[in-house]
N, C-alpha and C positions, 0 to 999 in steps of 0.2 A: 445363422449367416453371414458371412466375415465383413465387416466393418469397412470402407471404406479412408484409406489416411492419405494425406497429399503425399506426393515424392519426397524420400526424404524425414518422412516422419514414421521412426514404428510403432504401432497404435500397443504393440503389447507390452510396453516402459510406462509407468502411469509416471502423468505427467503433472508438476505441483498448480499450474497453471489451470489448467481441462477437471484439477478435483476440486477446486474453488469454484469452477464454474457446476459443480455437480452440485458442492456444496449450496448456492446459490437457486439450483432449481432448473439451469441451463439444460443446451442438448447441444454441446459443444468437445461431448469428448467420448471418450469408448471404452469400453465392459476392464479393462485393469484400473482405468482412472479409476470407475465406481465400483469395483472389488478393494480396492486403498482406501480409498473413500470409505467404505462400508467398514472398514477393520479401523478405523482410527474415527467414526461414532459411538462403534460396540463400546471404544475405550474409553472414550470422552462423548457421550451423546451431545454434549451441548454446542459441539464444532456448527454445527448448522445453524442454533440459534447464533451463537457469537458468529458467523460468518456474517448475517446478512446485517445482526446489529453493525457489525464494522459498514457493511454497504451503505446503509444507513445514514451513517454517522459522518462517513464522507462526507452522503448531502449535505448534512446540515453545518458541514464544516465549509462547505466551498464557497454556502448560501452566506453565512459569518464572513468570510473573505473574503466576497461581494463587498460585504456592508461596509466593509472597511477602505473600501477603494482599490481593489485587487483585479485587475482585467486579464493579468498574465497568469497562465498556471503549467507548471513542466507534473505531467504525472507519473514517477516512477518505477517502473515492473507495477503497471497499470494492467495485465491481464486479459483477459478474454471481455468483449463487447457484453456487457445488460443493461441491465434498467439501470435508468438515471449513474447515466456515464455526467464524468465530469462534467465536459463540455455543454452537453444538453439545462443541467443546475446551474453553471454557469453565463448561460445564451439565455436564461429564464429570467436572471439577477440585472443583468449587466447586458446590451446589446454587444459591445465591441469587445467581447471576452474571447480572449487568441490561449488555445489550449496544443498541451504538445504532450504525446502519449507515449514512451520512451516501453520496451520490453523487451529482451532477449532470444524471445523463441518466434518462429519463425511462424510458426501459427497462429499464434495471438499478432505477431506485424500484418501477415495476411488477410485476418478478416476485420482488425482493425480497421487497416486502406480499405477494406470494399465498400465498408459499414459507416465509419465514421467522417472518411477522412472529405475536407473544404480544406482548401487548398489557401480561402482567405482566413482559416479559422482557425482549423482541425488539420492537427498534421500526427500518425502515428509512424512512430523511427526506432527500428530494430536495433537495441544496442545494448554495449552493456552500463548498468545502472554503474558497473564497480567500476568503471574510467570516466571520473569526472569530465579531464578536459577532453575527450572527444567525443563528449553527447554534448557539453557547452560551445564546441566549436564546429557542432554537426550543422549543414547548412540547412534543411530542414529547421533546425532548432533556433536556428539567428533569422531567418527567416521572419518569426514568429513571432520571438520573441527576446525583448530590448533589459538586458540584462543591467542596464544606465540605471533601469528602473526600478521600483517594487514588484516582485512576482510570488511568487505562492509555490514553494516547492512541497511536492506532496509523495508520501512514501509509506501507505497504510497495507501493512502484509507483509510486508517487505524483506525490511533486512531481518526478521526470523527465520529465512530461508537463506541467509548465506549465513556460513561459516565463520569462526573468531579468526583464522587462518587469511581468512580477505584480508582483515583488518579494513572490516566497513567504521572504524571508525575516523580511519586516515580519508575514508573516502567520503563520508558523510560532511567529514570538515572541506574540503573540495567542494561542494555543493555550498556551504555556508558560507564561503572564504568569495565566491564569486557573486552574492546576491546583495546585492543593495541595500544598504540603509531602510525599512518600513517595507522591507519582504520580509517575509513568515515561512517557519518549517512545524509541516501537520506529520505527524508519526504515530502512527500504529502498528502493537506489537503483540508478541503471546510472553504472558509472562512466565516464570520459575522461581517465584518466591516460595510457592508452597504447592501441597498437591507431587510431589516429582515424582513418585511413582504413576501416575496417569502421561504425566511432559517428557517420562521416560520409555513410555510406550507406543506415543504419537512420536516419539525420534527414530525409534527402530521402523515402524513403518514407514517414513520417509523413505530410510535409507532405500528402502525398495526404490523409490523415487528417481527426478532426474533431478532433485535437490532435495540438500541436505535439511537437517528442519531445526533451529538452536532458540529453542526463548530464552527469558535469559532476566535477570533481576530486574527489581521497579529502576534500582539506582545506574548501572550500567546504562539502561532504555534512555536514562535522564542526562546521559555524558554524550548522547549523540546531538543533543542538542546547543549543546557547546555554552558560550555565555549569552543564547538570549532570552531574551523575558516571556518567563512562560504567560502565557490568558489564563488568567484565574477561572475557574480556584483547583487550575493543576498542579503538577510539582515547583515545591517552594524553593528555592535556589538552597537550603541545607537539607535535603531531600524528600521525600512522599510524601505526598500535602491529603485532604482527604480523602480516605476509602469510601468510594462509592460504588451502589453496583449496575448490575446489566439495569436495572429497573429506571435508574436516571439517565441513560441515555437515551429519554423521550423526552429528554430535556431539549428546548433552544437556547441553548449555548453549550458554547466547546469546555468539553473539559477530559480533566483523567480520569478512566472511567479502570475501576475496581470490580471482576465478574464476586459473585455469590458466593463462587467457590477461593475467592483469596489470593489476587495480584495474576489469574488465570488470565488476566491482559488488560493495555496501558492504551490510553490515547491520549494526544495531546499540540497545544497550537504555544510555540512559541514565535515572539516578533524582536527582526534586526534590530536591533539601536542608532 
């Protein structure tokens, strides 16, 4: 049976967003996505649990941010809609939440606009997160988000899909500079501090997909936060903070995480002073 794809989408080329959807148990994926995802799982079986934990962690981050009085959210590299999307969590905790999702995948944007769009509260923008000036000047973004007030910028499981040659430090800095004092930056990122033989295999698999895969050591991930103040018990100013395993992810606080496999992933929140 031939799978139908939207016009302009080649279902035979694996797609990172659709692979993520498959890891989450979603159905918005094609056979090529499933085949490559299974190869990744054959090398790192923990990928599925890690992906689901990341999704749950995002929900806890959003809840925490709402508790700090944040009502504006910019979700960069949002991926396909799934359960417990940012706006669903935010609107449970603050009635006036505003959320903008950004992704460069036309399929993601189409799904997002069909399932998520509420012009007064939620928008789905097709755009390249590597171009902060364009994203921040986008009329749909400006219609919902006021960058003169605190905003939360979420980069969950996106930066490790961006190679060094695209200079992620520079464009992440572009978002940080545009954020008002009192804003928060949240990041989750696959690490490379150990088990390089596993991450090297995953890198090789992703070369067949539409995006690269670039896990990074913890100190490089920490640098994405610039001079923002980490929310404890995450990274310390002088390096890596406490080593925490996946079981700690059920804690109701934002943390930097360290997988049982030793720094296979990190996540954290930092505040602009």
